[in-house]
C-alpha positions as a Markdown table, in Angstrom:
| # | Residue | x | y | z |
|---|---|---|---|---|
| 1 | Unk | 24.0 | 116.5 | 139.0 |
| 2 | Unk | 22.0 | 117.2 | 135.8 |
| 3 | Unk | 22.7 | 117.3 | 132.3 |
| 4 | Unk | 22.1 | 116.7 | 128.7 |
| 5 | Unk | 23.9 | 115.5 | 125.9 |
| 6 | Unk | 23.9 | 114.1 | 122.4 |
| 7 | Unk | 24.4 | 110.1 | 122.3 |
| 8 | Unk | 27.2 | 110.1 | 120.0 |
| 9 | Unk | 29.0 | 112.7 | 121.6 |
| 10 | Unk | 28.9 | 110.9 | 125.1 |
| 11 | Unk | 29.7 | 107.6 | 123.7 |
| 12 | Unk | 32.5 | 109.1 | 121.7 |
| 13 | Unk | 33.9 | 110.5 | 124.8 |
| 14 | Unk | 33.3 | 107.8 | 127.2 |
| 15 | Unk | 35.1 | 105.1 | 124.7 |
| 16 | Unk | 37.9 | 107.3 | 124.2 |
| 17 | Unk | 38.7 | 108.1 | 128.1 |
| 18 | Unk | 38.0 | 104.2 | 128.5 |
| 19 | Unk | 40.8 | 103.4 | 127.3 |
| 20 | Unk | 43.2 | 104.2 | 129.9 |
| 21 | Unk | 41.2 | 102.3 | 132.3 |
| 22 | Unk | 43.8 | 99.5 | 134.3 |
| 23 | Unk | 42.4 | 95.8 | 133.3 |
| 24 | Unk | 43.5 | 95.0 | 136.8 |
| 25 | Unk | 43.3 | 98.2 | 138.7 |
| 26 | Unk | 45.5 | 98.2 | 142.0 |
| 27 | Unk | 43.2 | 99.9 | 144.0 |
| 28 | Unk | 39.0 | 99.9 | 143.0 |
| 29 | Unk | 38.5 | 103.5 | 142.6 |
| 30 | Unk | 41.1 | 103.3 | 139.6 |
| 31 | Unk | 38.3 | 101.3 | 137.4 |
| 32 | Unk | 36.1 | 104.3 | 137.9 |
| 33 | Unk | 35.6 | 107.2 | 135.2 |
| 34 | Unk | 35.8 | 110.6 | 136.8 |
| 35 | Unk | 32.7 | 112.9 | 135.9 |
| 36 | Unk | 33.0 | 116.7 | 136.4 |
| 37 | Unk | 29.6 | 118.3 | 134.8 |
| 38 | Unk | 29.6 | 122.1 | 134.9 |
| 39 | Unk | 31.4 | 124.3 | 137.4 |
| 40 | Unk | 33.2 | 127.6 | 137.9 |
| 41 | Unk | 35.6 | 126.9 | 135.3 |
| 42 | Unk | 33.5 | 125.4 | 132.3 |
| 43 | Unk | 29.9 | 126.0 | 132.9 |
| 44 | Unk | 28.9 | 124.3 | 129.9 |
| 45 | Unk | 31.4 | 121.3 | 129.5 |
| 46 | Unk | 31.4 | 118.2 | 130.4 |
| 47 | Unk | 34.9 | 116.3 | 131.8 |
| 48 | Unk | 35.6 | 112.9 | 131.8 |
| 49 | Unk | 39.1 | 111.2 | 133.4 |
| 50 | Unk | 40.8 | 108.3 | 133.5 |
| 51 | Unk | 43.7 | 107.3 | 135.3 |
| 52 | Unk | 45.7 | 104.4 | 136.5 |
| 53 | Unk | 49.5 | 106.2 | 138.2 |
| 54 | Unk | 51.0 | 105.8 | 134.7 |
| 55 | Unk | 48.9 | 107.1 | 132.4 |
| 56 | Unk | 45.8 | 109.5 | 132.3 |
| 57 | Unk | 42.9 | 110.6 | 129.9 |
| 58 | Unk | 41.1 | 113.5 | 130.3 |
| 59 | Unk | 38.3 | 114.5 | 127.5 |
| 60 | Unk | 35.7 | 117.6 | 127.6 |
| 61 | Unk | 32.8 | 118.0 | 125.5 |
| 62 | Unk | 29.7 | 120.5 | 125.4 |
| 63 | Unk | 26.5 | 119.4 | 127.3 |
| 64 | Unk | 23.3 | 121.4 | 128.5 |
| 65 | Unk | 24.0 | 122.0 | 132.4 |
| 66 | Unk | 20.9 | 122.3 | 134.6 |
| 67 | Unk | 22.9 | 121.4 | 137.9 |
| 68 | Unk | 26.5 | 121.2 | 138.2 |
| 69 | Unk | 28.0 | 118.3 | 140.1 |
| 70 | Unk | 30.8 | 115.6 | 140.1 |
| 71 | Unk | 30.7 | 111.9 | 140.3 |
| 72 | Unk | 32.6 | 108.7 | 140.3 |
| 73 | Unk | 30.9 | 105.6 | 138.3 |
| 74 | Unk | 32.3 | 102.2 | 136.8 |
| 75 | Unk | 34.2 | 103.2 | 133.8 |
| 76 | Unk | 33.6 | 99.9 | 131.9 |
| 77 | Unk | 30.5 | 99.9 | 132.4 |
| 78 | Unk | 29.4 | 103.6 | 131.7 |
| 79 | Unk | 31.7 | 102.5 | 128.5 |
| 80 | Unk | 29.4 | 99.9 | 127.4 |
| 81 | Unk | 25.9 | 101.3 | 128.2 |
| 82 | Unk | 27.1 | 104.8 | 126.5 |
| 83 | Unk | 27.6 | 102.4 | 123.3 |
| 84 | Unk | 24.5 | 100.9 | 123.5 |
| 85 | Unk | 21.9 | 103.5 | 124.1 |
| 86 | Unk | 19.2 | 104.2 | 121.3 |
| 87 | Unk | 19.7 | 107.4 | 119.6 |
| 88 | Unk | 18.0 | 109.8 | 121.5 |
| 89 | Unk | 19.3 | 113.0 | 124.0 |
| 90 | Unk | 20.9 | 111.3 | 127.3 |
| 91 | Unk | 19.8 | 112.8 | 130.5 |
| 92 | Unk | 22.5 | 112.3 | 133.4 |
| 93 | Unk | 21.6 | 112.9 | 136.9 |
| 94 | Unk | 22.6 | 111.8 | 139.9 |
| 95 | Unk | 20.5 | 110.5 | 143.2 |
| 96 | Unk | 22.2 | 110.3 | 146.4 |
| 97 | Unk | 24.7 | 107.4 | 145.7 |
| 98 | Unk | 23.3 | 106.4 | 142.5 |
| 99 | Unk | 23.5 | 107.9 | 138.6 |
| 100 | Unk | 21.0 | 107.7 | 136.2 |
| 101 | Unk | 21.0 | 108.1 | 133.0 |
| 102 | Unk | 17.9 | 108.1 | 130.3 |
| 103 | Unk | 17.7 | 108.0 | 126.8 |
| 104 | Unk | 14.5 | 107.5 | 125.1 |
| 105 | Unk | 12.7 | 104.7 | 127.0 |
| 106 | Unk | 15.9 | 103.4 | 128.4 |
| 107 | Unk | 16.8 | 103.9 | 131.7 |
| 108 | Unk | 20.1 | 103.0 | 133.7 |
| 109 | Unk | 20.8 | 103.3 | 137.2 |
| 110 | Unk | 24.6 | 103.0 | 138.1 |
| 111 | Unk | 26.3 | 102.8 | 141.7 |
| 112 | Unk | 29.1 | 105.3 | 142.4 |
| 113 | Unk | 32.2 | 104.7 | 144.2 |
| 114 | Unk | 33.6 | 107.6 | 146.7 |
| 115 | Unk | 34.9 | 110.4 | 144.9 |
| 116 | Unk | 37.2 | 111.9 | 147.5 |
| 117 | Unk | 39.0 | 108.7 | 147.3 |
| 118 | Unk | 40.2 | 109.3 | 143.5 |
| 119 | Unk | 43.9 | 110.5 | 142.9 |
| 120 | Unk | 44.4 | 113.9 | 141.5 |
| 121 | Unk | 45.3 | 113.7 | 137.8 |
| 122 | Unk | 49.1 | 114.7 | 137.3 |
| 123 | Unk | 49.5 | 118.6 | 135.8 |
| 124 | Unk | 50.2 | 119.1 | 132.0 |
| 125 | Unk | 53.8 | 119.5 | 131.8 |
| 126 | Unk | 54.6 | 123.0 | 129.7 |
| 127 | Unk | 53.7 | 122.7 | 126.4 |
| 128 | Unk | 56.8 | 122.4 | 123.7 |
| 129 | Unk | 55.2 | 122.8 | 120.7 |
| 130 | Unk | 52.8 | 121.1 | 118.2 |
| 131 | Unk | 52.5 | 118.9 | 115.3 |
| 132 | Unk | 49.6 | 117.9 | 112.6 |
| 133 | Unk | 47.7 | 115.3 | 114.1 |
| 134 | Unk | 47.4 | 113.3 | 110.8 |
| 135 | Unk | 51.3 | 113.7 | 110.5 |
| 136 | Unk | 52.1 | 112.4 | 114.1 |
| 137 | Unk | 49.8 | 109.5 | 114.0 |
| 138 | Unk | 51.7 | 108.3 | 110.7 |
| 139 | Unk | 54.8 | 108.6 | 112.2 |
| 140 | Unk | 54.0 | 107.3 | 115.4 |
| 141 | Unk | 52.8 | 104.0 | 113.9 |
| 142 | Unk | 55.6 | 103.4 | 111.4 |
| 143 | Unk | 58.3 | 103.7 | 114.3 |
| 144 | Unk | 56.1 | 101.8 | 117.4 |
| 145 | Unk | 56.1 | 98.8 | 115.3 |
| 146 | Unk | 59.6 | 98.0 | 115.9 |
| 147 | Unk | 59.2 | 98.6 | 119.8 |
| 148 | Unk | 59.9 | 95.7 | 121.8 |
| 149 | Unk | 57.2 | 93.5 | 124.0 |
| 150 | Unk | 59.4 | 91.8 | 126.3 |
| 151 | Unk | 58.3 | 94.0 | 130.1 |
| 152 | Unk | 61.7 | 92.6 | 131.4 |
| 153 | Unk | 63.4 | 95.2 | 129.3 |
| 154 | Unk | 61.4 | 98.2 | 129.7 |
| 155 | Unk | 64.1 | 100.4 | 127.5 |
| 156 | Unk | 63.1 | 98.6 | 124.6 |
| 157 | Unk | 59.4 | 99.2 | 124.9 |
| 158 | Unk | 59.9 | 102.7 | 124.5 |
| 159 | Unk | 59.8 | 105.1 | 121.5 |
| 160 | Unk | 62.8 | 107.6 | 121.8 |
| 161 | Unk | 61.6 | 111.1 | 121.1 |
| 162 | Unk | 64.4 | 113.3 | 120.2 |
| 163 | Unk | 63.4 | 117.3 | 119.8 |
| 164 | Unk | 66.4 | 119.3 | 118.3 |
| 165 | Unk | 64.8 | 122.7 | 117.3 |
| 166 | Unk | 62.0 | 121.9 | 114.3 |
| 167 | Unk | 62.9 | 118.7 | 114.1 |
| 168 | Unk | 61.5 | 115.7 | 115.9 |
| 169 | Unk | 63.1 | 112.4 | 115.5 |
| 170 | Unk | 61.5 | 108.9 | 116.9 |
| 171 | Unk | 63.3 | 105.5 | 117.6 |
| 172 | Unk | 62.0 | 102.1 | 118.1 |
| 173 | Unk | 63.8 | 99.4 | 118.6 |
| 174 | Unk | 63.3 | 95.6 | 119.5 |
| 175 | Unk | 67.3 | 94.9 | 118.5 |
| 176 | Unk | 66.1 | 92.5 | 115.6 |
| 177 | Unk | 64.9 | 96.0 | 113.5 |
| 178 | Unk | 65.0 | 99.5 | 114.1 |
| 179 | Unk | 62.7 | 102.2 | 113.0 |
| 180 | Unk | 63.9 | 106.0 | 112.8 |
| 181 | Unk | 61.3 | 109.0 | 111.5 |
| 182 | Unk | 62.4 | 112.2 | 111.2 |
| 183 | Unk | 59.4 | 115.1 | 110.9 |
| 184 | Unk | 59.2 | 118.9 | 111.5 |
| 185 | Unk | 57.1 | 120.8 | 113.8 |
| 186 | Unk | 56.2 | 124.2 | 115.4 |
| 187 | Unk | 58.8 | 124.6 | 118.5 |
| 188 | Unk | 57.3 | 127.3 | 121.4 |
| 189 | Unk | 61.0 | 128.1 | 121.5 |
| 190 | Unk | 63.4 | 128.0 | 118.4 |
| 191 | Unk | 66.3 | 126.5 | 120.5 |
| 192 | Unk | 64.0 | 124.1 | 122.3 |
| 193 | Unk | 65.8 | 120.6 | 122.9 |
| 194 | Unk | 64.4 | 117.8 | 124.9 |
| 195 | Unk | 64.8 | 113.5 | 125.0 |
| 196 | Unk | 61.9 | 111.7 | 126.3 |
| 197 | Unk | 61.6 | 107.6 | 125.8 |
| 198 | Unk | 57.7 | 106.8 | 126.3 |
| 199 | Unk | 55.8 | 103.9 | 126.0 |
| 200 | Unk | 55.2 | 103.0 | 122.9 |
| 201 | Unk | 51.9 | 101.4 | 123.1 |
| 202 | Unk | 50.8 | 104.6 | 124.8 |
| 203 | Unk | 52.3 | 106.5 | 122.4 |
| 204 | Unk | 50.7 | 104.8 | 119.2 |
| 205 | Unk | 46.8 | 105.0 | 121.0 |
| 206 | Unk | 47.5 | 108.1 | 121.7 |
| 207 | Unk | 48.6 | 109.1 | 118.4 |
| 208 | Unk | 45.9 | 107.3 | 116.6 |
| 209 | Unk | 43.1 | 109.1 | 119.2 |
| 210 | Unk | 44.3 | 112.5 | 118.4 |
| 211 | Unk | 43.1 | 113.0 | 114.9 |
| 212 | Unk | 40.0 | 114.7 | 115.4 |
| 213 | Unk | 41.9 | 118.0 | 115.9 |
| 214 | Unk | 43.6 | 119.5 | 113.1 |
| 215 | Unk | 47.2 | 119.7 | 115.4 |
| 216 | Unk | 48.3 | 117.6 | 118.9 |
| 217 | Unk | 50.1 | 119.9 | 121.1 |
| 218 | Unk | 53.3 | 118.5 | 122.8 |
| 219 | Unk | 53.8 | 118.7 | 126.1 |
| 220 | Unk | 57.4 | 118.1 | 127.9 |
| 221 | Unk | 58.4 | 118.6 | 131.5 |
| 222 | Unk | 61.6 | 120.0 | 132.4 |
| 223 | Unk | 64.3 | 118.7 | 135.2 |
| 224 | Unk | 62.7 | 119.9 | 138.7 |
| 225 | Unk | 59.6 | 121.7 | 137.3 |
| 226 | Unk | 55.8 | 120.8 | 136.8 |
| 227 | Unk | 55.8 | 117.5 | 134.9 |
| 228 | Unk | 59.0 | 116.6 | 135.7 |
| 229 | Unk | 59.1 | 112.8 | 134.0 |
| 230 | Unk | 55.7 | 112.8 | 132.1 |
| 231 | Unk | 55.0 | 114.0 | 128.7 |
| 232 | Unk | 51.7 | 115.2 | 127.5 |
| 233 | Unk | 49.6 | 115.3 | 124.4 |
| 234 | Unk | 46.4 | 117.7 | 123.8 |
| 235 | Unk | 44.2 | 118.0 | 121.2 |
| 236 | Unk | 40.7 | 118.0 | 119.6 |
| 237 | Unk | 39.6 | 118.6 | 123.3 |
| 238 | Unk | 41.5 | 115.5 | 124.3 |
| 239 | Unk | 44.6 | 115.4 | 126.9 |
| 240 | Unk | 46.8 | 112.6 | 127.6 |
| 241 | Unk | 49.7 | 112.5 | 130.3 |
| 242 | Unk | 52.1 | 109.6 | 130.4 |
| 243 | Unk | 55.0 | 108.5 | 132.5 |
| 244 | Unk | 58.3 | 108.4 | 130.5 |
| 245 | Unk | 60.6 | 105.3 | 131.0 |
| 246 | Unk | 63.6 | 105.1 | 132.5 |
| 247 | Unk | 67.0 | 103.7 | 130.9 |
| 248 | Unk | 69.6 | 104.9 | 128.3 |
| 249 | Unk | 68.3 | 104.2 | 125.0 |
| 250 | Unk | 70.9 | 102.2 | 122.2 |
| 251 | Unk | 72.5 | 104.5 | 120.5 |
| 252 | Unk | 70.7 | 103.9 | 117.4 |
| 253 | Unk | 72.6 | 106.3 | 114.7 |
| 254 | Unk | 76.0 | 104.1 | 114.9 |
| 255 | Unk | 73.9 | 101.3 | 113.6 |
| 256 | Unk | 72.4 | 103.0 | 110.3 |
| 257 | Unk | 75.0 | 102.2 | 107.7 |
| 258 | Unk | 76.8 | 105.1 | 106.1 |
| 259 | Unk | 77.5 | 103.3 | 103.0 |
| 260 | Unk | 76.2 | 100.1 | 101.0 |
| 261 | Unk | 77.5 | 97.4 | 98.7 |
| 262 | Unk | 74.2 | 97.3 | 96.7 |
| 263 | Unk | 70.6 | 98.7 | 96.4 |
| 264 | Unk | 67.5 | 96.8 | 95.4 |
| 265 | Unk | 64.3 | 98.5 | 94.0 |
| 266 | Unk | 60.7 | 96.5 | 93.9 |
| 267 | Unk | 57.5 | 97.6 | 93.7 |
| 268 | Unk | 55.8 | 97.5 | 97.3 |
| 269 | Unk | 52.3 | 95.8 | 96.8 |
| 270 | Unk | 53.5 | 92.9 | 94.8 |
| 271 | Unk | 56.6 | 92.5 | 97.2 |
| 272 | Unk | 54.0 | 92.4 | 100.2 |
| 273 | Unk | 51.6 | 90.0 | 98.5 |
| 274 | Unk | 54.6 | 87.9 | 97.3 |
| 275 | Unk | 56.1 | 87.4 | 100.6 |
| 276 | Unk | 52.7 | 86.6 | 101.9 |
| 277 | Unk | 52.2 | 84.0 | 99.9 |
| 278 | Unk | 55.9 | 82.4 | 100.4 |
| 279 | Unk | 55.7 | 83.1 | 103.9 |
| 280 | Unk | 52.7 | 80.6 | 104.6 |
| 281 | Unk | 55.0 | 77.6 | 104.3 |
| 282 | Unk | 57.9 | 79.2 | 106.1 |
| 283 | Unk | 58.0 | 77.4 | 109.8 |
| 284 | Unk | 58.0 | 79.4 | 113.1 |
| 285 | Unk | 61.1 | 81.5 | 113.2 |
| 286 | Unk | 62.2 | 80.2 | 110.0 |
| 287 | Unk | 62.8 | 83.2 | 107.3 |
| 288 | Unk | 62.1 | 84.4 | 103.5 |
| 289 | Unk | 65.0 | 83.9 | 101.3 |
| 290 | Unk | 65.6 | 86.8 | 99.0 |
| 291 | Unk | 67.6 | 86.2 | 95.8 |
| 292 | Unk | 68.5 | 89.5 | 94.0 |
| 293 | Unk | 69.8 | 89.7 | 90.5 |
| 294 | Unk | 69.5 | 91.8 | 87.6 |
| 295 | Unk | 66.2 | 92.4 | 86.8 |
| 296 | Unk | 64.4 | 90.2 | 89.6 |
| 297 | Unk | 64.2 | 89.2 | 92.8 |
| 298 | Unk | 63.3 | 85.2 | 93.9 |
| 299 | Unk | 61.7 | 85.0 | 96.9 |
| 300 | Unk | 61.7 | 81.1 | 98.6 |
| 301 | Unk | 60.8 | 79.6 | 102.0 |
| 302 | Unk | 60.7 | 75.9 | 103.4 |
| 303 | Unk | 63.5 | 73.4 | 102.6 |
| 304 | Unk | 64.5 | 69.8 | 102.4 |
| 305 | Unk | 61.8 | 67.8 | 103.3 |
| 306 | Unk | 59.3 | 70.7 | 104.5 |
| 307 | Unk | 56.4 | 72.6 | 102.4 |
| 308 | Unk | 58.4 | 74.7 | 99.8 |
| 309 | Unk | 57.2 | 78.3 | 98.2 |
| 310 | Unk | 59.1 | 79.8 | 94.9 |
| 311 | Unk | 58.1 | 83.2 | 93.1 |
| 312 | Unk | 59.8 | 85.7 | 91.3 |
| 313 | Unk | 59.5 | 89.4 | 91.1 |
| 314 | Unk | 60.5 | 91.7 | 88.8 |
| 315 | Unk | 63.2 | 94.2 | 90.7 |
| 316 | Unk | 66.0 | 96.4 | 90.0 |
| 317 | Unk | 69.4 | 95.8 | 91.4 |
| 318 | Unk | 72.3 | 98.0 | 91.5 |
| 319 | Unk | 75.7 | 96.1 | 92.5 |
| 320 | Unk | 76.8 | 92.7 | 92.9 |
| 321 | Unk | 74.1 | 89.6 | 93.2 |
| 322 | Unk | 73.0 | 88.9 | 96.8 |
| 323 | Unk | 71.1 | 86.3 | 98.7 |
| 324 | Unk | 69.8 | 87.8 | 102.0 |
| 325 | Unk | 67.0 | 86.3 | 104.6 |
| 326 | Unk | 64.8 | 88.0 | 106.2 |
| 327 | Unk | 62.1 | 87.4 | 109.2 |
| 328 | Unk | 59.1 | 87.5 | 107.2 |
| 329 | Unk | 56.8 | 89.2 | 109.6 |
| 330 | Unk | 59.5 | 92.0 | 110.5 |
| 331 | Unk | 60.1 | 92.3 | 106.7 |
| 332 | Unk | 55.9 | 93.1 | 106.0 |
| 333 | Unk | 55.8 | 95.1 | 109.0 |
| 334 | Unk | 58.3 | 97.5 | 107.2 |
| 335 | Unk | 56.8 | 97.2 | 103.9 |
| 336 | Unk | 53.7 | 97.8 | 105.1 |
| 337 | Unk | 55.3 | 101.1 | 107.3 |
| 338 | Unk | 57.4 | 103.2 | 104.5 |
| 339 | Unk | 54.1 | 104.4 | 102.9 |
| 340 | Unk | 55.6 | 104.3 | 99.3 |
| 341 | Unk | 54.8 | 102.3 | 95.9 |
| 342 | Unk | 57.9 | 101.5 | 95.5 |
| 343 | Unk | 60.7 | 99.6 | 98.5 |
| 344 | Unk | 64.3 | 100.2 | 98.3 |
| 345 | Unk | 66.3 | 97.9 | 99.9 |
| 346 | Unk | 70.0 | 98.6 | 100.6 |
| 347 | Unk | 72.2 | 96.3 | 101.6 |
| 348 | Unk | 75.9 | 95.9 | 102.1 |
| 349 | Unk | 76.7 | 91.8 | 102.9 |
| 350 | Unk | 73.7 | 89.0 | 103.8 |
| 351 | Unk | 75.1 | 88.8 | 107.4 |
| 352 | Unk | 74.6 | 92.3 | 108.0 |
| 353 | Unk | 71.7 | 94.6 | 108.6 |
| 354 | Unk | 69.3 | 96.1 | 105.2 |
| 355 | Unk | 67.7 | 99.4 | 105.4 |
| 356 | Unk | 64.4 | 99.6 | 103.7 |
| 357 | Unk | 62.9 | 103.1 | 102.6 |
| 358 | Unk | 60.4 | 104.0 | 100.4 |
| 359 | Unk | 61.2 | 106.2 | 96.7 |
| 360 | Unk | 63.8 | 108.8 | 98.1 |
| 361 | Unk | 63.3 | 112.2 | 98.1 |
| 362 | Unk | 63.5 | 114.3 | 94.5 |
| 363 | Unk | 66.5 | 116.3 | 96.3 |
| 364 | Unk | 68.9 | 113.5 | 97.5 |
| 365 | Unk | 68.3 | 113.9 | 100.6 |
| 366 | Unk | 68.1 | 110.9 | 103.1 |
| 367 | Unk | 64.7 | 109.6 | 103.5 |
| 368 | Unk | 62.6 | 110.5 | 106.4 |
| 369 | Unk | 61.5 | 107.1 | 107.2 |
| 370 | Unk | 64.3 | 104.3 | 107.8 |
| 371 | Unk | 63.6 | 100.3 | 108.8 |
| 372 | Unk | 66.6 | 98.5 | 110.1 |
| 373 | Unk | 65.9 | 94.8 | 110.1 |
| 374 | Unk | 68.4 | 92.7 | 110.7 |
| 375 | Unk | 69.2 | 89.3 | 108.3 |
| 376 | Unk | 68.6 | 85.5 | 109.3 |
| 377 | Unk | 71.6 | 83.8 | 108.6 |
| 378 | Unk | 71.5 | 81.2 | 106.1 |
| 379 | Unk | 72.6 | 77.9 | 106.8 |
| 380 | Unk | 75.3 | 76.0 | 104.3 |
C-alpha cells in the first residue's frame, strides 16, 4: 500500500472515524482503524472504518494512490499522530507488518494488526429520505438534552424517531423532562412511515459531525430486510450505522397538556443569566422558585439558614399569579435549546408539568419544539 494525502484531510478523516473506537474494546482488533487505499471500486479514494459491534463509522476521502492496499492499525495512536503532523503532504506506505507515515521530516512507524480478524461492517439499511444537515443537527441537540443517562433503563437513554410521510418527530425523556421536536424532510416514498429508538449519545454525536455536507441521508432497516434493527446516516462522504434500542417508549403525547391556566413570556437571554446567578446558592437538588405576577417574575433560591438569592425580571403574564419551582439545570437546558429570543412558559398548576417553547409561529400553529419540565414541589 502506498498513497499520498493532504495533512488536514487525513487528520479530519481519522479524527472523525476515531470517535467510534471503543474505550475498552472487547477484542483487541476493535481498537484498530481499518484502512483501505484504492481498489477496484474506488481507485483514488481512502476509506477509513471503525466498529464496536454497536456503532460503525466510515469515511471516504480523495488520495493519490500509487499502490492499493489494506491495513489495520491502532486507531487512537493514528488519531494522535495525524493531529500532530507538521503542515506538509503525508505519504503512507506499508512494509510487511508495519505502516509508515512520512510528513516533512517527521516519520512514524506503526505496527499492524491482523486485517483478517477485523469484523465486516454492517450494511447500510435502505435509504428512507434526507434532511438538511444543519436543521438535523439543531433538532437532535434540542431533543438529546432530555434523554436519560441511566444505562439500567436503556429505553430512556434513547431518542424516539417517528417518521410519518414528510414529518419527522424526535422525542426523549428522563422522566423529569420531555423534549419533542418536529421537522420536515424529503422521504423516498410519500407514504413512508417508521419508528426507531436510537441511542441519544450516538445520534447527537453523529448529527453534529455530519454538517460538512448540505444534507443527511437517513436509512432505516425494515423487518426481515437488510439492516433490520439498524439506522444509518450518510452525508459529506461520512457514513454511520447504529444498532437500535429495544423497548417500548413512553406514550409521551399524552403527557403534553392540551390546555393551560396561565402563560408567561420572558426575554430568553436575561432569564438564562438570572437563573444562573440565582442558582449559585441552590444546594444540590434544590430548586429555583419562580413567582410570576403581572409585569414581572421573581426568582429565588436558598431558604432559612442557607445562602439566599433573589432577582426580579420583566415578564408578561396571562392568567392568575403563580409560584412554581424548577430544577435549575433542567430549566437552563430548556431555555438554551428553544432557539428564540422570547421564552414562553405555559402552566396549569404549580405541581403539574409546565411547557417551555419559543415565540409562537405567526399562523398560530403549535411550535415545532416543546420542552416539558416537571416542577419541584415547594414545602410549606
